[in-house]
VEXTORDO-876134 format. One record per residue (C-alpha): x, y, z; residue number from 1. Coordinates in Angstrom, 1 decimal. Layout:
// residues N
<guvo <X, Y, Z>, NUM>
...
This chain:
// residues 235
<guvo <62.2, 40.2, -23.3>, 1>
<guvo <63.7, 37.9, -25.9>, 2>
<guvo <62.6, 34.4, -25.5>, 3>
<guvo <65.2, 31.3, -25.3>, 4>
<guvo <63.6, 29.4, -28.3>, 5>
<guvo <65.9, 26.2, -27.6>, 6>
<guvo <64.6, 25.9, -23.9>, 7>
<guvo <60.8, 27.0, -25.0>, 8>
<guvo <60.8, 24.3, -27.6>, 9>
<guvo <62.2, 21.7, -25.0>, 10>
<guvo <59.4, 22.5, -22.6>, 11>
<guvo <56.6, 22.6, -25.2>, 12>
<guvo <57.9, 19.0, -26.2>, 13>
<guvo <57.7, 17.9, -22.4>, 14>
<guvo <54.3, 19.1, -22.3>, 15>
<guvo <53.6, 16.8, -25.3>, 16>
<guvo <55.3, 14.1, -24.0>, 17>
<guvo <53.4, 14.6, -20.6>, 18>
<guvo <50.1, 14.5, -22.4>, 19>
<guvo <50.7, 11.4, -24.3>, 20>
<guvo <52.0, 9.3, -21.0>, 21>
<guvo <48.8, 10.9, -18.9>, 22>
<guvo <46.0, 10.0, -21.7>, 23>
<guvo <47.1, 6.8, -24.1>, 24>
<guvo <47.8, 3.6, -23.3>, 25>
<guvo <50.2, 1.5, -25.2>, 26>
<guvo <49.9, -1.9, -26.7>, 27>
<guvo <51.8, -4.5, -24.6>, 28>
<guvo <54.2, -5.1, -27.5>, 29>
<guvo <55.2, -1.3, -27.9>, 30>
<guvo <58.6, -0.3, -26.6>, 31>
<guvo <58.7, 2.5, -24.2>, 32>
<guvo <61.0, 4.7, -26.4>, 33>
<guvo <58.5, 4.5, -29.2>, 34>
<guvo <56.5, 7.1, -27.4>, 35>
<guvo <59.6, 9.3, -26.8>, 36>
<guvo <58.8, 13.0, -28.0>, 37>
<guvo <61.6, 14.4, -30.1>, 38>
<guvo <62.7, 17.9, -30.3>, 39>
<guvo <65.0, 18.5, -33.5>, 40>
<guvo <66.3, 21.9, -34.0>, 41>
<guvo <66.5, 23.4, -37.4>, 42>
<guvo <68.1, 26.8, -39.3>, 43>
<guvo <67.0, 30.1, -38.0>, 44>
<guvo <65.6, 29.0, -34.5>, 45>
<guvo <63.1, 26.7, -36.2>, 46>
<guvo <61.9, 23.4, -34.3>, 47>
<guvo <60.3, 20.2, -35.2>, 48>
<guvo <58.4, 18.4, -32.5>, 49>
<guvo <57.2, 14.9, -32.9>, 50>
<guvo <57.3, 11.4, -31.9>, 51>
<guvo <60.4, 9.4, -32.6>, 52>
<guvo <59.8, 6.3, -33.8>, 53>
<guvo <57.4, 4.2, -36.1>, 54>
<guvo <57.0, 7.0, -38.6>, 55>
<guvo <55.9, 9.3, -35.9>, 56>
<guvo <52.7, 7.2, -35.2>, 57>
<guvo <51.4, 6.8, -32.0>, 58>
<guvo <49.3, 3.6, -31.3>, 59>
<guvo <45.7, 3.8, -30.6>, 60>
<guvo <44.3, 0.9, -29.0>, 61>
<guvo <40.7, -0.7, -28.2>, 62>
<guvo <40.5, -3.5, -25.5>, 63>
<guvo <44.3, -3.4, -25.5>, 64>
<guvo <44.4, -4.3, -29.4>, 65>
<guvo <46.4, -1.5, -31.9>, 66>
<guvo <43.3, -0.7, -33.9>, 67>
<guvo <44.6, 2.9, -35.2>, 68>
<guvo <47.4, 5.4, -35.2>, 69>
<guvo <47.7, 9.1, -34.2>, 70>
<guvo <50.4, 11.4, -35.7>, 71>
<guvo <51.3, 14.5, -34.0>, 72>
<guvo <53.8, 17.0, -35.3>, 73>
<guvo <54.7, 20.8, -34.5>, 74>
<guvo <57.1, 23.2, -36.4>, 75>
<guvo <57.9, 25.8, -34.0>, 76>
<guvo <60.0, 29.2, -33.9>, 77>
<guvo <59.6, 32.6, -32.0>, 78>
<guvo <57.0, 34.9, -32.9>, 79>
<guvo <57.5, 38.3, -34.7>, 80>
<guvo <58.4, 39.9, -31.6>, 81>
<guvo <60.6, 37.3, -30.6>, 82>
<guvo <58.9, 37.3, -26.9>, 83>
<guvo <57.1, 33.9, -27.2>, 84>
<guvo <57.3, 30.6, -28.9>, 85>
<guvo <54.9, 30.4, -31.9>, 86>
<guvo <53.5, 27.5, -33.6>, 87>
<guvo <54.3, 27.8, -37.3>, 88>
<guvo <52.5, 24.6, -38.6>, 89>
<guvo <51.1, 21.6, -36.9>, 90>
<guvo <49.2, 18.6, -37.8>, 91>
<guvo <47.2, 15.7, -35.8>, 92>
<guvo <45.9, 12.9, -37.9>, 93>
<guvo <44.0, 9.9, -37.1>, 94>
<guvo <45.1, 6.6, -39.4>, 95>
<guvo <44.0, 3.2, -39.9>, 96>
<guvo <46.1, 0.8, -38.5>, 97>
<guvo <45.8, -2.0, -41.0>, 98>
<guvo <46.9, 0.1, -44.2>, 99>
<guvo <47.9, 3.4, -42.3>, 100>
<guvo <45.1, 5.1, -44.6>, 101>
<guvo <44.4, 8.6, -43.2>, 102>
<guvo <41.1, 9.1, -41.8>, 103>
<guvo <40.9, 12.6, -40.5>, 104>
<guvo <43.5, 15.3, -40.2>, 105>
<guvo <43.5, 18.7, -38.4>, 106>
<guvo <45.9, 21.1, -39.7>, 107>
<guvo <47.5, 24.5, -38.9>, 108>
<guvo <49.2, 26.6, -41.2>, 109>
<guvo <50.4, 30.2, -39.9>, 110>
<guvo <51.3, 31.4, -43.3>, 111>
<guvo <48.6, 29.8, -45.1>, 112>
<guvo <47.6, 31.6, -48.4>, 113>
<guvo <45.2, 29.6, -50.2>, 114>
<guvo <43.6, 27.6, -47.7>, 115>
<guvo <42.4, 28.6, -44.0>, 116>
<guvo <45.0, 28.7, -41.7>, 117>
<guvo <43.3, 26.1, -39.2>, 118>
<guvo <41.3, 23.5, -41.2>, 119>
<guvo <39.9, 19.9, -41.1>, 120>
<guvo <40.6, 17.3, -44.0>, 121>
<guvo <38.1, 14.4, -43.9>, 122>
<guvo <38.6, 11.3, -45.8>, 123>
<guvo <35.4, 10.0, -46.7>, 124>
<guvo <34.6, 10.3, -50.1>, 125>
<guvo <30.8, 10.9, -51.1>, 126>
<guvo <29.5, 10.9, -54.7>, 127>
<guvo <26.9, 13.9, -53.8>, 128>
<guvo <29.8, 16.3, -53.0>, 129>
<guvo <32.0, 15.4, -55.8>, 130>
<guvo <28.8, 15.9, -58.0>, 131>
<guvo <28.2, 19.5, -56.4>, 132>
<guvo <31.7, 20.2, -56.8>, 133>
<guvo <32.1, 19.1, -60.4>, 134>
<guvo <28.8, 21.9, -61.1>, 135>
<guvo <30.3, 24.5, -58.9>, 136>
<guvo <33.9, 24.5, -58.9>, 137>
<guvo <35.6, 22.8, -62.0>, 138>
<guvo <39.3, 23.6, -60.5>, 139>
<guvo <38.5, 21.2, -57.6>, 140>
<guvo <39.8, 17.4, -57.6>, 141>
<guvo <36.1, 16.5, -56.4>, 142>
<guvo <37.7, 14.5, -53.3>, 143>
<guvo <35.8, 15.4, -50.0>, 144>
<guvo <39.4, 14.8, -48.5>, 145>
<guvo <40.5, 18.0, -50.2>, 146>
<guvo <38.0, 20.0, -48.9>, 147>
<guvo <39.4, 22.5, -45.9>, 148>
<guvo <36.8, 22.8, -43.4>, 149>
<guvo <37.9, 26.1, -41.4>, 150>
<guvo <37.8, 26.1, -37.6>, 151>
<guvo <38.5, 29.5, -36.0>, 152>
<guvo <41.7, 30.5, -37.4>, 153>
<guvo <45.1, 30.8, -35.6>, 154>
<guvo <43.9, 31.9, -32.4>, 155>
<guvo <40.7, 30.1, -32.0>, 156>
<guvo <41.6, 26.8, -33.6>, 157>
<guvo <41.4, 23.3, -31.7>, 158>
<guvo <44.3, 22.1, -29.8>, 159>
<guvo <45.6, 18.6, -29.6>, 160>
<guvo <43.7, 17.7, -26.4>, 161>
<guvo <40.4, 18.6, -28.2>, 162>
<guvo <41.5, 16.4, -31.2>, 163>
<guvo <42.3, 13.4, -28.7>, 164>
<guvo <39.0, 13.9, -26.9>, 165>
<guvo <37.3, 13.9, -30.3>, 166>
<guvo <38.6, 10.6, -31.8>, 167>
<guvo <38.5, 8.9, -28.0>, 168>
<guvo <34.9, 9.7, -27.6>, 169>
<guvo <33.8, 9.1, -31.3>, 170>
<guvo <36.0, 5.7, -31.7>, 171>
<guvo <35.9, 4.8, -27.9>, 172>
<guvo <39.9, 4.3, -27.8>, 173>
<guvo <41.2, 3.1, -24.6>, 174>
<guvo <42.5, 5.7, -22.4>, 175>
<guvo <44.5, 5.8, -19.1>, 176>
<guvo <42.9, 6.4, -15.8>, 177>
<guvo <42.7, 10.3, -15.1>, 178>
<guvo <43.1, 11.0, -19.1>, 179>
<guvo <39.9, 13.3, -19.0>, 180>
<guvo <41.3, 15.2, -16.4>, 181>
<guvo <45.0, 15.6, -18.2>, 182>
<guvo <43.0, 16.5, -21.3>, 183>
<guvo <41.1, 19.2, -19.5>, 184>
<guvo <43.9, 20.7, -17.8>, 185>
<guvo <45.6, 20.8, -21.1>, 186>
<guvo <42.9, 22.5, -22.8>, 187>
<guvo <42.7, 25.2, -20.3>, 188>
<guvo <46.5, 25.5, -20.5>, 189>
<guvo <46.1, 26.1, -24.3>, 190>
<guvo <43.3, 28.5, -24.1>, 191>
<guvo <44.8, 30.7, -21.5>, 192>
<guvo <47.7, 31.0, -23.9>, 193>
<guvo <45.8, 31.8, -26.6>, 194>
<guvo <43.8, 34.5, -24.7>, 195>
<guvo <47.2, 36.0, -24.3>, 196>
<guvo <47.9, 35.9, -28.1>, 197>
<guvo <44.1, 37.3, -28.7>, 198>
<guvo <44.9, 40.2, -26.4>, 199>
<guvo <48.0, 41.0, -28.0>, 200>
<guvo <45.8, 41.1, -31.3>, 201>
<guvo <43.1, 43.2, -29.9>, 202>
<guvo <44.3, 45.0, -26.9>, 203>
<guvo <41.4, 47.7, -26.9>, 204>
<guvo <39.1, 44.9, -26.3>, 205>
<guvo <41.1, 43.5, -23.1>, 206>
<guvo <41.0, 47.0, -21.9>, 207>
<guvo <37.2, 47.1, -22.5>, 208>
<guvo <36.5, 43.9, -20.7>, 209>
<guvo <39.2, 44.5, -17.7>, 210>
<guvo <37.2, 48.0, -17.1>, 211>
<guvo <33.9, 46.6, -17.2>, 212>
<guvo <35.4, 44.2, -14.4>, 213>
<guvo <36.5, 47.3, -12.3>, 214>
<guvo <40.3, 46.9, -13.2>, 215>
<guvo <42.1, 50.1, -13.8>, 216>
<guvo <44.1, 49.9, -17.1>, 217>
<guvo <46.8, 52.5, -18.0>, 218>
<guvo <47.9, 53.1, -21.5>, 219>
<guvo <51.6, 52.7, -22.3>, 220>
<guvo <53.6, 55.7, -22.5>, 221>
<guvo <54.1, 55.3, -26.1>, 222>
<guvo <50.1, 55.1, -26.7>, 223>
<guvo <47.7, 52.5, -27.3>, 224>
<guvo <48.7, 49.4, -29.2>, 225>
<guvo <47.2, 49.0, -32.6>, 226>
<guvo <45.2, 45.8, -33.4>, 227>
<guvo <46.6, 43.0, -35.3>, 228>
<guvo <43.5, 43.2, -37.8>, 229>
<guvo <45.3, 40.8, -40.1>, 230>
<guvo <45.1, 38.1, -37.1>, 231>
<guvo <41.6, 39.0, -36.5>, 232>
<guvo <40.2, 39.0, -40.2>, 233>
<guvo <42.0, 35.9, -41.4>, 234>
<guvo <40.1, 32.5, -41.7>, 235>
């Protein structure tokens, strides 16, 4: 099976559009087209998925007033087997509406080398942290926002639904009626996809779990597939 990357990217973009439309209300002065998700094709089957207007920023409102912004961007292509759409990079960012200052960002870099693949950056500077970094890691800038808080690697990282749920709960942004259900459905859809990816990384674990549930599992003719230890061990 070889995936049609273009159609898969369009379908993924539609999933994002449906989620935003179901969860986040718009300020009265925001045009419908400012929430339009855009799927842009690049070279070598690479696609960028983001909101088209207002610098990619999505208005977050409290009592109908625009108080903050959400930036969401994905970069996708096929995976190494060319059977599935894979996220190469994603970024979910909460910004102040007053000056567009970042407040928190959840990043994923599939081929990260010097930082954890999935990590938080928090823009909340504190002197005690800078002082400790100055004593223990003199190569560091000392900024809290430059710390990368690991969150489960490629397979177990939080999804966009988790990020929206977090900021909506903590900051009490307005949500549409039925938003909780839409977030739960999206989270379940994401986790089911990640379970399939984890099974491909560690098929022997899936075999053991299914066997314990009284399923019958037959080894492929070419023999058991080897685990993807690189993915399983990467932060």
